[in-house]
N, C-alpha and C positions, 0 to 999 in steps of 0.2 A: 697466038703467045702476045698479040697486042698490048701493050702498056706493063709488061710481066717485069718481076726482076728476077734473074737467074745467077747466083754467084758463080762466080769461075772455080769456084772450089767443089760445087755439088758435079757427083756422079750422075750422067745419065745413061739408060740403057738403049737399046734400041727400040725404035718406035713409039717411045715416051711422047705423047700430047698434052702440051702445057693451055690452057684457055689461057681469056684475056683476065690481066692484073691479077696475076698470081704472083705471089711470092715464093721461092726457094731458098734457102740461107745457104751457111757454108757448112760443109760437111754433110749435107743430105748424099743421100743414095737412091734412086730410083730407079727399079729393076727394068727386065724388057715388058713395054707394052701397058707401061701403069698410065696412066689418065687425070690429070690434074682438072676441075671443070673451074670456070670463070670465078676468079676471089677466094681460089683454095691458095693456105698458107702452109707452109711445111717447113719449121723452124731446124735451127743448127741440130745437126747428127742426127737426124731421125733417117730410118731407112725402111723404105715400102717394096714391100714382095711384087712381083710380077704378075700384070693383068689386072692389079686392083686397081680401082675408080674411086678414086676424092672427091666428094661430092662439092656443088657452088658452096661458097660463103665456110668451108669444112676448114677447122681449126690443128693442123697434127703439130703437139707440139714438141719439144726441145730430148735427143736422144728417142726415142718411140720406134719399137720395132712390130712392125706392122706383116703380116705373111701373105701369101697369093691368093690374088683371085679374090678379091673380102670386096665389097662395096659400103660406100658409106654415103649415104644419100647429104641432103642442102642442112647446113647451120649446124653441123655437128662440131663437138670437141671432143680430143684426146688429147688427155692434156700430161706432159712432162714424165717419159720414162716407162709409159706404158708397156707390155708386153703381150701383141694379140697374135692369134696362130694364123692358119689358111684356111680360107674359103667363114669367114667371118662377116655378116651382116649388118648395119645397122641404118635403124630408118632416120626421119629427120629428127634435126633436134635433140639427139641422143647429145649425153655428155656423160664421160670418164676422168674417176678423179684419178690424179697424178700418181704412177707404180702400179693401178688395176692390172689383173694376170686374166687373161682373157683365152681359153685353149680354141682349140678348132672348132668350126664348125657350129659357132654358137650364134645365134638369129636374136637379136634385139629390134623390136618394133622401136615404131615415134616415141619420141620424151621418154626416155630411157634414159637413166638416171643412178650412176654408183657413188654416193656421200663416202665422203671422207673424213667428218671430225666429230668424234663422241660427245667430247662436250663442246657447245658452243663459246662458250666463255676461255676454253682455251683452244682458240683457232691455229695455233704452232703446233698441236699435237695432232699429227693424221694416221689414221688406219684403214687399209682398205683391204679388201675380202679378194675371191676368186673365183672366176665364170667357168669351171668345169666343159670339158668338149661336151657337143651336141645342146648343153641347154640351149631353154628357147623362153624369150621375155617378148609378153603380151605391152600393148600399148602403157605410156607413163607408169610404166612399172620402176620405183623407187628403192636400192635395193643400200642396206642401212650400213656403216662403216663395221668392217673385219668381216665382216658377213663369207662364206664360201657357198656358191650352189655348185651343186652334186654334175654330177655326169649324165644327161639324158633328162634331167628335171627340167618341167614346166612350169613359169609361174602367168596367171593369169593374171587378167590387164587391169590397170590402176590395184597394183595389190604394193602394199611398204613391206620387204622384207626386212626381219628382225632380230634372226636368229639363222642358224646353218640349216640348208634341205638336203635330206640324204637324195642319192643316184636314185633315178627312176620314179621320182615320184611328182605330183600336181600337187600345188600350193597358189592358192589365191585368198583375197582379204588384206582389211587394212584393221590390223596388220596379219600378215599373211600364214593361212594355217593349211593344214594338210586335210587335203580334200582325197585324193582315191591315187595308186599306183598309175605307171604310166600308160599299162597292158589294160587298163579297166578296171581292175581288181582291187578291192580295200584290205590293208595290212590287218591282222587279227586282231594287233593291239589298238587298231587306230576303232575296227567295228566297233558298233554301239553295243553294251550292255544287255543279253537277254533275259526282259523280265521274268521273273520265277510266277511258276502258275500257278493259281491260287484257286484251289477246288470249290464247284458251286455246290450250295449245297440246296437240295430240293425243297422248295413248301409243300407242307401236306394244305390242299384243296379245303379249305369249308363247306362242312357239307351243310 
């Protein structure tokens, strides 16, 4: 805990470990077994569940709620008033815009971003979506404002998702489009149309 600041108004559970040069502000609650790696920052009013690990240089915003058994690697930013469930995993350099809701067992690989500004000329107007339970995201995925990702859905790496994704579907691309169901089948509506059969007329051989 060398060089760290922990507010006297913070509540720390049993076996909490705090690395070097961390900041823990007023009203923060760290449940049993939470680990803050070096240079982590937890702002006022945030609550972090049991056995969650906050990686090096990761910032947890004001009034954030994070469940138990989560893991965030280096350089992540969870902005103000985000709500995250249990067993959420985020790779390095991920960002959740303020107010994002992430349900249980969501997996986000590195450089994942949830955006919040539909019109860049109206920076004060924000809108974020929801990442539902067990949804999974490859590296460098961007979720556009107001988009909801369905339960158990999967988004391929380097995709930009511009509209809601239903449960149990795999999407990828820029913009992301439907690929198949998670179980490997293709939804009938998305299957390629069957070309009509054109009868072949036999030509008589020249004599």
